[in-house]
C-alpha positions in Angstrom: -2.7 -16.4 0.8 0.7 -15.1 0.8 2.1 -11.5 0.1 3.1 -12.1 -3.2 -0.1 -13.1 -4.3 -1.9 -9.7 -3.4 0.5 -7.7 -5.9 -2.1 -7.7 -8.8 -4.7 -6.6 -6.6 -2.7 -3.9 -5.2 -1.8 -2.6 -8.5 -5.3 -2.6 -9.6 -7.1 0.7 -10.6 -10.0 -0.3 -8.9 -10.1 0.8 -5.3 -12.0 -2.3 -4.1 -9.2 -4.4 -5.2 -6.4 -2.4 -3.6 -8.7 -2.6 -0.3 -9.1 -6.0 -0.5 -5.3 -6.5 -1.3 -4.7 -4.0 2.0 -6.8 -6.4 4.2 -5.2 -9.5 3.3 -1.6 -7.8 3.6 -2.5 -6.8 7.1 -3.8 -10.5 7.7 -1.0 -12.3 6.6 1.4 -9.9 8.4 -0.9 -10.2 11.6 -1.0 -13.9 11.5 2.8 -14.0 11.0 3.5 -11.8 13.9 0.9 -13.9 16.1 3.0 -17.0 15.3 6.3 -15.4 16.5 4.8 -14.5 19.8 3.2 -17.8 20.1 6.5 -19.2 19.7 8.5 -16.8 21.6 10.4 -19.2 23.9 11.5 -21.1 20.7 12.7 -18.4 18.3 15.8 -19.1 16.2 16.8 -15.4 16.7 16.9 -12.9 19.7 14.1 -10.0 19.0 15.1 -6.8 19.4 11.8 -5.1 21.2 10.4 -6.7 24.4 7.5 -9.0 24.0 5.3 -6.3 25.4 6.0 -4.2 22.2 4.7 -6.9 19.9 1.9 -7.5 21.9 1.0 -3.8 21.5 1.7 -4.0 17.9 -0.7 -7.0 17.4 -3.7 -5.2 19.3 -3.6 -2.3 16.9 -3.0 -4.6 13.9 -6.1 -6.6 15.3 -8.1 -3.0 15.4 -7.3 -2.1 12.0 -8.5 -5.6 10.5 -11.5 -5.1 12.3 -12.0 -1.7 11.1 -11.4 -3.1 7.4 -13.8 -5.7 8.1 -16.4 -3.2 8.9 -15.8 -1.1 5.9 -16.0 -4.0 3.6 -19.4 -4.8 4.8 -20.5 -1.0 4.4 -18.8 -0.9 1.1 -20.3 -4.1 -0.4 -16.3 -5.4 -0.7 -16.1 -9.1 -0.3 -13.3 -10.1 1.3 
């Protein structure tokens, strides 16, 4: 799934659809940032922040995704 594929869900009146969109948007962003960190020595640009900043961001993104997964189970939302 790509970010643009979450737009319809994000615009839904149903909170469960918006929740699913939020989850997938975060997963997509997390995976892209993880990919960047994994290829740190071969990037085609010069990152502004040090690697430690991106690693901290990944840690908190991972925790947020885990919380969303716990909520999904509790609220009977299929991700």
